[in-house]
N, C-alpha and C positions, 0 to 999 in steps of 0.2 A: 899591108899595112904594119908601122913600128911607129911605136908607140917609148919615150924616152923620156927618161927623171934624173931630176939632178938627184947632188948629194944631200944629204942633211945638216942643219944648219946644229953647232954642238950650240947646248944652250951657258957653256962655256967658255968659248970662242968666238975671236973676233972675224973673222972668216966670211963673208958672205960666199957660204960651201953653194947655196944654191945655184951660185949659178957655173959652179965644174958640172961636166958630165962623164961617169965612165964610158970607159971604150965597148963595156958589152952593159951597160945600166938599159938596155932596151927589150922588150917583147914585139915580137911581131907575131900580128895576127893575119892567118893567109887564106883566110877570106876576105873577098872584094866584095863587103855591105858596104860604099859610099865613105866619105869623108868622117873622123868621130864629131857629135856633137853636143857629149856631155862626158862628164870622170867625175863618180863619189858615190863615196862608201857611204856600205849601211850593214852595221855591225861587221863579221868578218869574211866583209862579199866586196871587190870593189867591182866597181860595174861602168865600164866602158861600152859606153850610146854611137850608134855611126845612124847614118841613112835610113840603113835598111835592117839596121839589127841590131842585139843587145848580146852584148858577152859580157862574160862574170865570174870573174878572179877569187879562187876561195881563201883564205888565211887560216882554215881551220887544222886546229894542230893535237885535236883526237883521234886515236885507230879503235875500233870493235875490235877486238877479239875474241872468242867463245861466252860471247853477252855483259866481256867486260870496256870496262875503256880504256885507253892508252892515253897518257899526255905525254907530247913531246915538242920539243922545243918550240917552235912557233917558226916556223916559212918563211924564205920572202917570198911577196906575192910573187917576183917576175918570176921564180921558180916551180912556180905549180900549173897547172894546166888548165886554159882556161877550159872555158866551153859554150858556145849557144844557148840562151834561156830559151827562144825560140829556133827548133832546127827547121829550116827548107830549106827548098832552094835556091831561089831568090832573093827569102828573107820577109820578116814578117816581130813585127813591133820599134821598127826604126824613126827615129827621131828627127826630121826637121827644122823643125823651129829652134835654135835651141834656148827659144824664153819660156815653153809653151812644157814645163814642167817642176812637181814639187814633189817634197821631202822632209817628210816631220815621222813621227809613232806611228803613223799609218802604214808607212812604206814607204816606195815609190809610184807616184803619181804621172805619166804626161799622154800627150792628145800625137797620135798619130795620124798628120794628112793623109800619105795615102789612101787609107782603109777608113780614113773617119772613125775615129775608136780614141776612148778614153781607153788607156792600159792602167794596169797597179799591177806592181812586184809588190810580194810582201815573204820574207824566208823565201824567196828565192824560189817563190811560186808564181802563175801568171794570175791574172783575173781584167777581166772586159766588164770595164766599169759603166757602159757606157749602156748596153743590151735595151733598157727601159724607151733608151729617149735615141737609140739607133736608127730609125724611120727617120726622124725627122729633122739629121744632122746630113742623113745621104742624100737630101733634096737641098740641103742647103749650098751654097757658096759662101765656105768661112772661108776668111782673110786671117785670122790669130787665134788663139785659143791662150788666157794667160786663168795662172792663180793664187788662191790668198788663202791659207792654212788659220781657223780660225779655230784656235785654239778653245778657246770657255765654251759655246757652243757645240763642241764637236763636228764640225763641219766643213767643208771644203766647198769655197765661194769658185764657181767657174762665168768668166766669163768668155764671151763668146761671140766674136766680129765677124758680122754677117757682112754682104755686097747683095741687096737687094736686085732687080730685074732695067734699075734706073742709076746703076752703079751708084745708091745712097749706100754708104754705114749706116749699119745699125746696131743695138746692141743687146746680148741678151746675156740676166747674170742668173745664175742656176747652181742652190743650194745641195751638197752630197754630204748626205749624211754618214758618221765614217762609225757610226755604232750599229744602225739597222741596215746598212751600203745600199741607201734607197738614195734619188732627189726626195726632194722634200718642199723646196718652194722653188717660187722664180721671183727674182727680184728687181724695184723700177731705180738703179746704177747702177755702175759703170766700171771699172778702174784698166787702169795698161800691166801697173807691175803695185806690189809687194810686200812686205818689208815686216817681219816675225820681231819679238823679241819675247822671253821669258813667257808675260800674257798679256800681251798685249797684240793686235792685228796695226798695221797701220796701209794704206795702199792710193795712189796717184790716181785723183781722173784733173785729166787737164792742167797741168803742170801743178795743185794743188795739191795736199797732202793730209789726208780724213785718217783721225783713229777712230782706231773701232774695239770698245772692250762692255766689260759688261756694265760701266757704272753710266756709260753713255749709249746703252744700245735702248734703240726707242726713244732716244728724244730729239734724234726728231723727224717725228710723228706728226699730221697737223690732222686738228680735229676736225673742219673745213671738209676737208678730203675724207673718201668714200674707198672703205679697203676691203678687200674678200678674203675666205681660203677656198680651194677648191676639192673634192680629193672624188678618185675614177674610180670607180669597184666595176672589176672585171672577172673574178675569179670566174671560174667554170665557160668559160664566154662560150661557147658552144650550145650551151644548154638555156632558153626561155624560164628569164627570174618576176616570182613577181618580189616587186619590194613591201615589208610589209611595216615596219618600224627603225627607226634611227635612234643610238645608245651614244652619245657623247660626253666630254668632261671636259670643259669649258670655260676655263678661270679666268678674271679681269684683277693685273694680279699691281698691287700696290709697293712698290717697290720700294718709294719713300715714306711708307707708314709706320710709324712707330713699332708697326707688331716685330717686325726685321729684328728684332734688338732681343739679342738674347738676354736672356735672364736667366737663373735657377728658381727663382723661386717671383715667378709672375706676378705684379704690382695689383693690373687690372684683374683678376681669376682666371685666365684664357692664357692657354697655350704660347710658346711667342710665335707661331706661326698661324694658329687659327682665322685669328684673322687679315694673314698675310695678303691669300685669297679670298679672293669677292666671286662669289657662284653667278655665271651672267652668260644668259643664252645667247646673244648676239643679237642683232636688227633682224632678223632673217634668214630664208632661203628659198634656193632655188633646186628642185632637182627636174633632170629633164637626161635624152637621151635622143636619136634619131628617131624615135617613133613615139614618145610620152614628150611633154615639159606643162608641172603645173604655175611655172609666169613664179615670179617673185611671192614668196608669203611674210607678210610682216609681226613680227613677236611681240607678243606683250605678256611675258608671264613675271614683273617682276611687282611687286606691288610700289607704288608708289611714297607711300604713307611708311612702313615695316621695314622696306628695300631688299624684303624675301618671298623668296616663292610664289605663288599664289595658290597651286594645288587647287586647283576646285573645277569642279564639272560642270562649269556654265565654260571655263576656259579650255576645253577640249581643242580649240584649233593651235596653242601655240605651244609650245612643251611642261614639260615636268619634270618634277625636280625631287628626283624617288634615291634613295643608297646612294648618295653623293655623285649622279649619272643624272644628264637633264633625257625624259624620253621626249621621243613624238614620233607622233604616228596620224598623223591629222594627212597623210600624202596621199593626195589624188588628182588628176588630170583634167580639171569641167573644162578643156576644151573638147573633149571625147562624150563621145555622147554615146558609143556602142560600151565602151567598157572605160573606168572613172579610174581602175585601179595601176597604178604605177608596172608596168611589166615592162622588156627588154634584154639581151645580150648584156647590157652593162647598163652601171649608170653615174650618171657627172653631179653630184652634190657640194651647194656652192654655197656655201657661206658667207657674209654679204654684214659689214657694219658702217654704224656712219653714228660720227661726234666720237667717233674714237681721242682721251683726252691722257691714255694710259697705254702698257703692255698688254696683249691680252696672247694667254698661254691654249693652246690647242694638247691635252692630257692623252686622253684618247680617244678614237671615235669607232665605232662597229654599225653593221647593221643583220635588221633578223631578216630572210628570201626566201621561200619556197619557190622549189622547181616544181616548173613544170611539164615540160618534154625536150629532149632532142632534137635538133632541127636535120 
């Protein structure tokens, strides 16, 4: 597999040197791992991606000797030896769709159609980032996968097009957090292409270009609809656990509030962000698994007169506010006459929100559980 390159255009010349190819300006990759689908550089590495493998050329000009680094002249990248990032006999980590990849401050991410995996290379080390959703991906008839880089929120948006049993195309958009290295949510929109500037994201949907940045984030909230966020707690899956209480930090963000305007001496006596984050318990919650189900529990924790948490003994069926967190322990399965406590190998904790007219932010979430016994 030959890789050719042209001459470099000089800053002071008028000749289009990119049209000229020297006789020896090529590099032969001996392995037969399919056609080249992508070429890109990250740091000192030149990556050549084929249908069935990934090859890397290093332009590192540092030599190590007796615990000392020696700097030498930067080599020509085609004069260095390449290496296969994933060394296998038949190939691994290939890129079949030339549009199913993205690169940025997080490294290089792409989708491998053969194994239905989403992979990432960073500092020439590989990781499979789709482990948490791998079983779902393997059971889907995937048409294509597109990526978008949401720089402001430190996440990658992944649009997966799937063909159902009736040959209809359905779209699923997930977000992958770069910092926590986890999938954090589903979204109810899709895109076919994306483009980035320094601090803005543009994505194309049905020939319409949409701008996505921190100023327009949440501008499409429809307060006539309900929204929800679910957490799956499956730590120590093979152990039966009782769910005792839930602790979470949920805020209603008023980004248009003047409390976000910074000043050295706040005129109202409050610090700049004290009122920017309003305590908000949510509309309600439902906890369930394959054994128990609480049904929808509606909250009523905020006093309508003072707009502050009630925190009274009579309101034990709703969360109470303590030390900056919401605490909720009225967790019962009222349909189970034998044992109303919540137990199982895992729990799905589903928060729902109605009449939403501003941004909602989960800062933290935790549970207290007691272990019963191993299966």
